[in-house]
N, C-alpha and C positions, 0 to 999 in steps of 0.2 A: 270741154270747151276748147276752141282752137287756140293754139299758142300757150296753153297752160299745162304744165307738167305736174302730174299728181305724184307726190312722194308718199308711199305707204308709211304709216306711223311704226316706230320701233316698239318692241315688246315693252321696254321700260316706260316709253311715252304712254302707251295704252294703259299700263298699270297705274301710272300717276293720274291719268285722266279719270279712271274709275274711282280711284281714291278720293279725287276732288269731288265727284259726283255724290259720294255717300254723305248723307246728312250728319251734322256733328253729333246730335244725341244718339244716332244709331252707332256712329263710330265709337262714342264713349261706352255704350253697352258692350260692344265687341271687345274694346280694350279691357274692360272689367272682367269679361269672360276669360280672355287670354291670361290676365294677371293671376287668375285662379287655377289655370292649367298647370299641371305638373311640368317642371322644367328641370331636368336632371341631365348632367353631362359627365362623361368619363374624362379622367385626367391622369396622365402619366408623366413623370419628370424626364427631362432631357438634361444630361450632366456634362460638364467639362471632363476632360481626361483626369484632372486632379481631384474630382469629386464635387466641385462646386456647381450649384444649380444654374442652368442656362435658360431653359424654357420649358414648355409643356406641350404634349400632344393631346389634343381633345378628340373624343370619340362619342359615338351615339350611345346613349342609354335611354331606356324608357321603362316605366313602372308597369305599363300595360301590354308591352310587346306587340304593338299594332302592326309592325312591319313583318313579323313572322321571322323565320330562320335566316340569318344573314347570308348563309351559304347559297340560298336561293334568290337573293335579291336581284332585281333587274334595275335598269336606269332610274326609273321613278322612285324606287325605294331608296336608292343611294342619294338622290336629289332631296327627298324628304328628310332623310337622316342628316344631311349636311345642313339643311335649313333649320332643323331642330337644334343642332349644335350651335349654329350661329345665333339663333334667336335666344337660346338659353344663356349664352355667355355674353355676346356683344349687345344683344337686344334688351338687356336689363342693366340697371345702374350697378355701381360698385363693381366695375370690371376687374379691379385689382384683387377682389375677392377670389377671382379665378386666376388672374395673371401673376399676382405678387410682383408686379413691375417688369415682368418678363415676357418673351415672345410666346405666342400661341400658334401651334401648327394645327391646320385643319385640312383634311382631305376635301378637295372641291372638284366635283364632276365637271364635265365639259360645259354644261350651260352656264355655270359660274365663271368659267374661263373666257368664253366668247361674248359675254354680256347679255345672254338671255335671261339670266337670273342674277340679282344684285348681291354684291358683297357689302358688308358694313364699312364704312369710310374710316377704317382704323389701320392704315398701313403702318402705324407705329407699333402695333401689337400683333396683327394678323400676318401669319406666314401661309401663303397659299400652296398647298400640296397638290402636285399634278399627278393624277393616276398614270399608270404606265401603259394603259391600253386604249386611250382616247386621244391619240396624237395625230394630227394632220396640219395642213397649212393654216386653216382658220384658228386652230387652237394655239399655234405658235404666234400668230398675230395678236391673239388675245392676251397671251402671256407678255408680249412686248408692250402692250397698252397698260397692263396691270403694273409692270415694272416702271413704266413712265409715271404712273400715278403714285409711285413710291412703295408698292407692295414688294415684299420679299417672295421669292419663289423657290419651292423645294421639289426636287424630282424623287418620286417614290419608287421603292423596289428596283433600283437600278441594277441592270445585268449587262450593260454595254451593248444593247441591241441597236440595230440601225435606226430604228424609230426614235430611240431615246436620245441619241448622240446629238441631234440638232438643237436639243433643249439645253445642253451644257453651257453654251455662252450666255444663256439668260437665267441660269440657276445660281442662286445664292447658297443653297444647300443640296446635297445629294445624299439620299438615304440608301443604305445597303444592308441587307440581311447578313449578319456575321455568320450565321449558321451555314451559309453557302460559300464561305471563303476559305474553308480549310484546304480545298483542292483547287489549284489554278486561280487563287484569289488576287494575287498581286497585280496581274495585268488589268483586271477589271478596276481595282482600286486606283491604279495609275491613270487610266482613262477618266474615271470619275473626278479626279482632282485636276485634270489637264487644263481646265479653264478658271481654276482658282476658287471653286466652290468649297465651302466647309462640308466635310463628310461626317455623316451620322451613322454610327454602327447601331442598328436596331436589333432586337431580340437577343440582347445580352442576357442569356438565362443561366449560364454556369461560369465558374472560375476559368475554365478553358476558353470560353468565348471572350471573356474579358481580357485574358492574356493575349489572345490572338488580335483583338481590336487595338490593344496598346502596342503590340509588335508592328502592326501595319500602320501605326501613326494616326489613328482616328482622333480628331480633336473633340468629338462629341459622342456620347453614348447614351443608349436608352434600353431598358429591359427590366425584367422582373427581378434580376439579381440586384440591381441598383435601387429600384422602387417599383412596387406593384401599382397597377392602376387603381385609383379610387373614384368614388362617385360623389359629385357635388350636387346638392339640391339647391337650385336657384329660384324655386317657386316663390320664396318670401321677398326677393329683390324687386323693387319697383321697375316697371317698364321704362326704358329710355323714351323721351318725347320724340315723336315722329318729326322729321325735317320737312317743312312745308315744301 
């Protein structure tokens, strides 16, 4: 029609419209099915330098291995794995059965960063981890939006690359593989902390790694030397009610 501008609906808007169109009895059948679906999640502790617990990193686990070998995953598998982790933890009640009152770090692929896929409205607990290979202008704008909504941002696998550096002003945490810091590590660490983010030394697997991380002044540590990853079964926790 003349004089009328049509604005295409956003993906979240389309999803909400589809949800509204599903009859309530059918939705209840689906929710009952989901409630019986296995919901497991991996959890590994993140500790302060003095050994006190700080938070947890959550990772994908499945009893049926429907995604195959993670080394061969593509974007859709990573998105599915992240949705599984979010649903198994934040999508069910008794979140503190997972969080113990602490922060939960979850790797979130690009669609979760730019708003194509939704995140649970829990910025008090969820730390959004940004992959190191999906960085562009739209991603940075999405990260700014998430921070404005109160979410904390963690940059994964920081190596000081040109693509990663623009994220530092928006990062609350920067994660570095301590195994890569024994040679020429100090300059990368200094860049990582240049905007005030808390640094996380990950893959602390040996006493040598631990000593190196402490020598470089990492405030947060993660690795099998401190605590191995465990698997939590959330299948018995009731689903969180859906927001209308």
